[in-house]
C-alpha positions as MATLAB code, in Angstrom:
seq = 'MADATTKSGPGPLAGIRIIDMTTVVMGPYATQLLADYGADVIKVEPPSGDIMRHAPPMRNPRMGALFLQANRNKRSVVLDVKKQGGREALLRLCATADVFIHNVRKAAMQRAGLGEADVRAGNPKLVYVSLIGYSEGGPYAGRPAYDDLMQGLSGIPALQAEISGEQPRYMPLTFVDRIMGVSAVHAVLAAIVHRDRSGAGQAVDVPMFETVAQLVLGDHMGGRTFEPPLGKPGYGRLLAPDRRPYRTKDGHVCVLIYNNKEWETFFRAIGQRERFEADPRLSDHAVRTKHYSEVYAILAEIFTTRTSAEWLTLLAEHDIPGVPLYSLDDLIDDPHLQAVGFFQAMEHPSEGPIRLTGIPSHWSETPPAITRHAPLLGEHSIEVLREAGLQQREIDTLIEEGVTIDGRMKGK';
ca = [
       3.153   14.967  -10.177;
       1.954   17.828  -12.367;
       0.584   20.934  -10.728;
      -3.112   21.398  -11.500;
      -2.576   24.815  -13.053;
       0.456   23.980  -15.188;
       0.049   25.121  -18.786;
       1.512   23.116  -21.664;
       1.884   24.153  -25.274;
      -1.316   24.786  -27.231;
      -3.148   21.819  -28.699;
      -4.634   21.689  -32.196;
      -7.790   23.575  -31.127;
      -6.007   26.402  -29.325;
      -7.932   29.629  -29.925;
     -11.334   27.938  -30.223;
     -13.767   28.959  -27.474;
     -16.692   26.690  -26.588;
     -19.573   27.618  -24.303;
     -20.620   24.305  -22.800;
     -24.082   24.062  -21.229;
     -24.144   20.261  -21.017;
     -24.498   17.963  -18.039;
     -24.157   14.307  -16.985;
     -21.907   12.319  -19.402;
     -22.850   12.747  -23.078;
     -22.093   16.442  -23.484;
     -19.308   16.701  -20.891;
     -17.468   13.822  -22.577;
     -17.693   15.619  -25.931;
     -16.387   18.845  -24.461;
     -13.709   16.980  -22.503;
     -12.308   15.714  -25.802;
     -12.459   19.202  -27.308;
     -10.794   20.665  -24.219;
      -8.077   18.009  -24.344;
      -7.378   19.163  -27.895;
      -6.796   22.681  -26.634;
     -10.178   24.410  -26.948;
     -11.088   26.907  -24.229;
     -14.174   25.176  -22.823;
     -16.283   27.302  -20.488;
     -18.588   25.031  -18.534;
     -21.802   26.855  -17.660;
     -23.412   25.281  -14.594;
     -26.550   26.043  -12.591;
     -26.039   27.062   -8.942;
     -26.514   23.416   -7.911;
     -23.811   22.300  -10.333;
     -23.668   19.509  -12.891;
     -25.518   16.513  -11.427;
     -22.434   14.318  -11.888;
     -20.635   16.396   -9.288;
     -22.743   14.486   -6.754;
     -22.050   10.922   -8.000;
     -19.745    9.006   -5.603;
     -17.060    8.141   -4.794;
     -15.724   11.518   -3.713;
     -13.459   13.024   -1.069;
     -15.355   16.295   -0.877;
     -18.891   17.378   -1.796;
     -19.570   18.153   -5.470;
     -16.342   16.554   -6.719;
     -17.368   13.002   -7.711;
     -14.916   10.701   -9.487;
     -16.705   10.652  -12.847;
     -17.010   14.437  -12.792;
     -13.254   14.738  -12.205;
     -12.544   12.526  -15.219;
     -14.980   14.155  -17.665;
     -14.409   17.814  -16.829;
     -10.665   18.334  -16.736;
      -9.291   21.157  -18.898;
     -12.462   23.235  -18.445;
     -13.370   26.440  -16.662;
     -16.568   26.600  -14.583;
     -18.876   29.597  -14.495;
     -22.153   29.487  -12.581;
     -25.134   31.114  -14.292;
     -28.770   30.667  -13.403;
     -30.124   31.084  -16.934;
     -33.707   30.988  -15.631;
     -33.097   34.505  -14.375;
     -32.793   37.443  -16.747;
     -29.318   38.359  -15.576;
     -28.073   34.804  -16.148;
     -29.567   34.616  -19.620;
     -28.082   37.950  -20.599;
     -24.671   36.954  -19.266;
     -24.778   33.712  -21.246;
     -25.590   35.608  -24.440;
     -22.611   37.873  -23.802;
     -20.373   34.809  -23.447;
     -21.690   33.437  -26.738;
     -21.140   36.742  -28.544;
     -17.405   36.055  -28.865;
     -17.445   32.236  -28.852;
     -17.007   29.774  -31.694;
     -19.373   27.080  -30.440;
     -22.333   26.841  -28.079;
     -23.306   23.291  -27.115;
     -26.155   22.087  -24.893;
     -28.121   18.925  -24.105;
     -31.356   20.525  -22.947;
     -34.601   19.725  -24.761;
     -35.122   22.192  -27.586;
     -38.541   23.323  -26.353;
     -37.047   24.215  -22.986;
     -34.264   26.195  -24.670;
     -36.864   28.108  -26.689;
     -38.868   28.905  -23.551;
     -35.713   30.180  -21.884;
     -34.971   32.463  -24.817;
     -31.878   30.461  -25.679;
     -32.915   28.827  -28.943;
     -30.700   28.973  -31.996;
     -32.087   32.277  -33.279;
     -31.743   33.912  -29.852;
     -28.147   32.853  -29.313;
     -26.881   33.356  -32.854;
     -28.522   36.772  -33.225;
     -25.507   38.383  -31.590;
     -22.969   36.129  -33.318;
     -23.961   34.791  -36.768;
     -20.662   32.888  -37.029;
     -21.484   30.814  -33.958;
     -21.929   27.047  -34.324;
     -24.995   26.126  -32.221;
     -24.969   22.426  -31.318;
     -27.946   20.623  -29.775;
     -27.445   17.148  -28.333;
     -30.977   15.769  -28.306;
     -32.768   12.464  -27.871;
     -34.559   12.228  -31.221;
     -34.558   14.148  -34.482;
     -37.211   16.792  -34.947;
     -40.104   15.814  -37.196;
     -40.566   12.292  -35.841;
     -43.146   11.113  -33.302;
     -40.507   10.829  -30.542;
     -39.224   14.410  -30.871;
     -38.954   16.158  -27.534;
     -39.233   13.026  -25.413;
     -36.761   12.483  -22.562;
     -33.753   10.391  -23.560;
     -31.130    8.665  -21.429;
     -28.425    6.102  -22.076;
     -30.440    3.158  -20.726;
     -33.478    4.104  -22.820;
     -31.398    4.446  -25.983;
     -29.710    1.092  -25.378;
     -33.165   -0.473  -25.086;
     -34.544    1.146  -28.239;
     -31.459    0.214  -30.229;
     -31.864   -3.469  -29.415;
     -28.642   -3.942  -27.444;
     -30.211   -5.642  -24.378;
     -32.389   -7.803  -26.646;
     -29.333   -8.931  -28.613;
     -27.553   -9.903  -25.422;
     -30.595  -11.850  -24.240;
     -30.863  -13.596  -27.609;
     -27.268  -14.756  -27.326;
     -27.187  -15.693  -23.644;
     -30.722  -16.950  -23.109;
     -30.855  -14.800  -19.980;
     -32.813  -11.671  -19.150;
     -32.028   -8.578  -21.242;
     -29.277   -6.434  -19.732;
     -27.850   -3.013  -20.491;
     -24.158   -2.761  -21.275;
     -22.318   -1.786  -18.062;
     -21.101    1.440  -19.667;
     -22.645    4.776  -20.539;
     -22.251    3.404  -24.038;
     -24.658    5.640  -25.940;
     -23.512    8.743  -24.083;
     -19.894    8.002  -25.037;
     -20.763    7.348  -28.683;
     -22.752   10.575  -28.689;
     -19.771   12.437  -27.280;
     -17.517   11.231  -30.078;
     -20.210   11.982  -32.682;
     -20.675   15.469  -31.280;
     -16.943   16.165  -31.494;
     -16.679   15.390  -35.179;
     -19.894   17.341  -35.858;
     -18.428   20.367  -34.051;
     -15.133   20.124  -35.908;
     -16.808   19.758  -39.318;
     -19.028   22.768  -38.600;
     -15.990   24.834  -37.597;
     -14.236   23.883  -40.846;
     -17.325   24.998  -42.785;
     -17.490   28.235  -40.801;
     -13.832   28.975  -41.482;
     -14.306   28.359  -45.202;
     -17.609   30.178  -45.667;
     -17.762   32.642  -42.791;
     -21.175   31.285  -41.779;
     -22.132   29.530  -38.593;
     -25.017   27.102  -38.403;
     -27.165   24.928  -36.152;
     -26.292   21.246  -35.778;
     -28.541   18.653  -34.138;
     -26.937   15.393  -32.963;
     -29.706   12.949  -31.927;
     -29.038   10.009  -29.615;
     -31.505    7.524  -31.093;
     -30.447    7.864  -34.708;
     -26.759    7.914  -33.768;
     -26.888    4.612  -31.904;
     -29.298    3.106  -34.476;
     -26.699    3.754  -37.177;
     -24.042    2.140  -35.017;
     -26.034   -1.010  -34.270;
     -27.499   -1.466  -37.734;
     -24.126   -0.921  -39.382;
     -23.366   -4.416  -38.072;
     -26.811   -5.941  -38.025;
     -28.917   -4.799  -41.011;
     -28.079   -8.188  -42.533;
     -30.660   -9.499  -44.957;
     -32.819   -6.414  -44.534;
     -30.165   -4.410  -46.355;
     -31.879   -5.604  -49.523;
     -35.342   -4.978  -50.954;
     -37.038   -7.360  -50.814;
     -35.123   -8.738  -47.789;
     -32.704  -11.622  -48.350;
     -33.176  -12.799  -44.792;
     -33.328  -11.642  -41.195;
     -31.275   -8.810  -39.742;
     -28.175   -9.734  -37.768;
     -24.512  -10.572  -38.328;
     -24.044  -14.249  -37.511;
     -20.518  -14.097  -36.131;
     -21.436  -11.444  -33.561;
     -24.563  -13.346  -32.516;
     -22.917  -16.744  -31.996;
     -23.619  -17.824  -28.379;
     -19.999  -18.919  -27.862;
     -18.504  -15.685  -29.146;
     -17.345  -14.802  -25.664;
     -14.282  -15.296  -23.471;
     -13.466  -18.997  -23.509;
     -13.485  -20.877  -20.225;
     -10.194  -22.609  -19.452;
      -9.194  -25.007  -16.684;
      -8.646  -22.115  -14.305;
     -10.238  -19.002  -15.785;
     -10.905  -17.416  -19.172;
      -9.015  -16.182  -22.219;
     -10.099  -13.935  -25.077;
      -9.176  -15.313  -28.488;
     -10.079  -14.438  -32.053;
      -8.961  -16.976  -34.632;
      -9.984  -15.218  -37.806;
      -8.385  -16.079  -41.154;
      -7.625  -19.467  -42.709;
      -3.938  -19.306  -41.791;
      -4.741  -18.722  -38.126;
      -7.290  -21.538  -38.055;
      -4.845  -23.973  -39.631;
      -2.036  -22.854  -37.320;
      -4.218  -23.261  -34.245;
      -5.307  -26.806  -35.021;
      -1.775  -27.780  -35.984;
      -0.474  -26.322  -32.705;
      -2.902  -28.407  -30.623;
      -2.198  -31.582  -32.630;
      -5.553  -31.693  -34.454;
      -4.590  -30.764  -38.014;
      -6.482  -33.756  -39.422;
      -9.679  -32.567  -37.751;
      -9.208  -29.140  -39.307;
      -8.662  -30.527  -42.805;
     -11.585  -32.930  -42.572;
     -14.170  -30.396  -41.438;
     -15.001  -27.644  -43.972;
     -16.684  -25.655  -41.189;
     -13.169  -25.140  -39.861;
     -11.010  -25.124  -43.001;
     -13.172  -23.252  -45.517;
     -13.801  -19.561  -44.823;
     -17.022  -19.407  -46.857;
     -18.447  -22.412  -45.023;
     -17.194  -21.166  -41.669;
     -19.081  -17.871  -42.024;
     -22.341  -19.834  -42.238;
     -21.602  -21.942  -39.159;
     -20.096  -19.579  -36.604;
     -22.281  -20.865  -33.785;
     -21.053  -24.428  -34.303;
     -17.439  -23.404  -34.877;
     -17.228  -21.273  -31.746;
     -18.856  -24.089  -29.757;
     -16.045  -26.407  -30.927;
     -13.456  -23.877  -29.752;
     -15.250  -23.432  -26.433;
     -14.895  -27.146  -25.759;
     -11.219  -27.203  -26.763;
     -10.245  -24.302  -24.514;
     -11.460  -26.105  -21.394;
      -8.564  -28.572  -21.757;
      -5.692  -26.289  -20.645;
      -5.018  -23.483  -18.191;
      -5.183  -19.827  -19.188;
      -1.397  -19.468  -18.908;
      -0.833  -22.527  -21.111;
      -3.187  -21.152  -23.759;
      -1.692  -17.678  -23.748;
       1.798  -19.122  -24.143;
       0.716  -21.337  -27.044;
      -1.152  -18.524  -28.766;
       1.808  -16.157  -28.470;
       4.227  -18.770  -29.800;
       2.113  -19.236  -32.921;
       1.118  -15.572  -33.440;
      -2.589  -16.227  -32.863;
      -4.495  -13.251  -31.413;
      -5.295  -13.813  -27.755;
      -5.257  -11.886  -24.468;
      -6.209  -12.533  -20.840;
      -9.642  -11.590  -19.555;
      -9.174   -8.455  -17.442;
     -11.045   -7.070  -14.473;
     -11.254   -3.293  -13.991;
      -8.335   -3.455  -11.567;
      -6.312   -5.417  -14.120;
      -7.031   -2.756  -16.727;
      -5.986    0.095  -14.451;
      -2.774   -1.762  -13.515;
      -1.970   -2.923  -17.064;
       1.798   -2.724  -17.740;
       1.354   -1.401  -21.285;
      -0.779    1.522  -20.097;
       1.821    2.243  -17.438;
       4.678    2.086  -19.964;
       3.077    4.506  -22.448;
       2.103    6.971  -19.708;
      -1.630    6.581  -20.242;
      -2.543    7.849  -16.780;
      -1.731   11.355  -15.589;
      -1.236   12.205  -11.940;
      -2.399   15.640  -10.879;
      -2.634   17.618   -7.659;
      -6.185   18.924   -7.345;
      -6.670   22.024   -5.156;
      -9.469   20.466   -3.112;
      -9.126   16.728   -3.770;
      -5.366   16.349   -3.432;
      -3.609   13.691   -5.548;
      -5.818   12.266   -8.296;
      -5.204   10.075  -11.342;
      -6.841   10.801  -14.688;
      -7.184    8.721  -17.820;
      -4.866   10.185  -20.412;
      -5.148   11.320  -24.007;
      -4.674    8.221  -26.181;
      -3.567    9.904  -29.423;
      -0.037   11.118  -30.130;
       0.758   14.246  -32.172;
       4.069   15.336  -33.655;
       3.369   19.084  -33.822;
       0.390   20.114  -31.658;
       0.103   17.566  -28.855;
      -3.034   17.754  -26.718;
      -2.468   17.965  -22.979;
      -4.231   17.902  -19.639;
      -3.398   21.318  -18.191;
      -6.336   22.078  -15.881;
      -7.980   20.188  -13.063;
     -11.738   19.624  -13.137;
     -13.035   22.937  -11.806;
     -14.626   23.716   -8.501;
     -18.206   24.898   -8.933;
     -18.008   28.467  -10.176;
     -14.226   28.544   -9.803;
     -13.853   30.732  -12.882;
     -17.094   32.723  -12.736;
     -15.374   36.032  -12.014;
     -12.603   35.754  -14.607;
     -14.920   34.484  -17.349;
     -17.519   37.195  -16.775;
     -14.782   39.820  -16.800;
     -13.513   38.429  -20.097;
     -17.042   38.824  -21.458;
     -16.885   42.524  -20.629;
     -18.930   42.656  -17.434;
     -17.871   45.286  -14.939;
     -17.290   44.396  -11.301;
     -20.492   46.143  -10.194;
     -22.466   44.029  -12.692;
     -20.811   40.867  -11.389;
     -21.525   41.882   -7.803;
     -25.186   42.340   -8.740;
     -25.319   38.855  -10.295;
     -23.840   37.406   -7.108;
     -26.353   39.268   -4.939;
     -29.232   38.015   -7.119;
     -28.029   34.389   -6.887;
     -27.314   34.260  -10.620;
     -23.664   33.386  -10.143;
     -21.192   32.517   -7.385;
     -17.519   33.140   -6.801;
     -16.271   29.578   -6.475;
     -12.608   30.343   -5.992;
     -10.978   28.735   -2.990;
     -10.180   31.143   -0.193;
      -6.690   32.493   -0.516;
      -6.604   32.234   -4.316;
];
């Protein structure tokens, strides 16, 4: 089991410093990825801490499971930026940083004296990244935005209701937050490349609504791609009611029979080649694309005739794509993930043994690594403020004023 403070070789972003004033999932996931790649991510938290510190399950207060996953490889400094001392300390941190990233509404940042012009005044090369709900200039600008709301506006629950005939439901993931995190990462990296080429920093807005709208409509613009429209929006294959795990005699399997060769092979394997050849909805790709609902309904009926194990054996023997339907426990215990070392065990100073999801990519020269545990609240306040040039008497004053805390465990 790796020690929580073990340091590995530098990742591809070694030397990049990011001041992270994000909370919940969207921003912390983005900065988790950047930290995994080797960036020095300084997580700026209010005295109460990131709200996800309080989301169970947890062994100890303020160390919830999701927080542990999304905030490894970061350092935590507490700053109450509503107070003058906290604001000034944050500006000093940003003066030598490469990136400042936040997910606070822009109007609130302006009121706090932490808008783009305020923060970049002392560091013109800084990349100032705002993760916001909606782009400026539209009627929704400045409104509150959360994952559930963005799923609703993007049509995801409505699509699921259209397919299932049931009540609309959100995806059981922080789906938009995760997509935003990935989008924020590539925006940060592109802005750093530009800065390194030109010497100029800039402000980058990454809006939730437009980001997820692009994602959804990339699949579903359909006939409304054209002017005038050639039909309704929507991609038929994805909206087929029986595009789902197929029920078997004793469970479910997940199968995608896609090209003509796979369709022919499947029907030959189950002894129904004549049916395949006689029905152009099955044998002709162009016809099949217009009849996905009917075709998947045919498959749904066929898959009820054998057990899951029988189907998975047949599919594997004929090189047809198919996998079992997993639960969360199945996923965590998957033998492939175990074999490739996907999970990393770590000894946390307050939580004891924990298991983290790993870094999925593999690098030949600058491998990313998990080298730090998710920080205790304010664990690194003293060292980070010293690095920013604050003297001990200044730090003591900030502690006395409730601007910061020394979150180090006793004895460290």
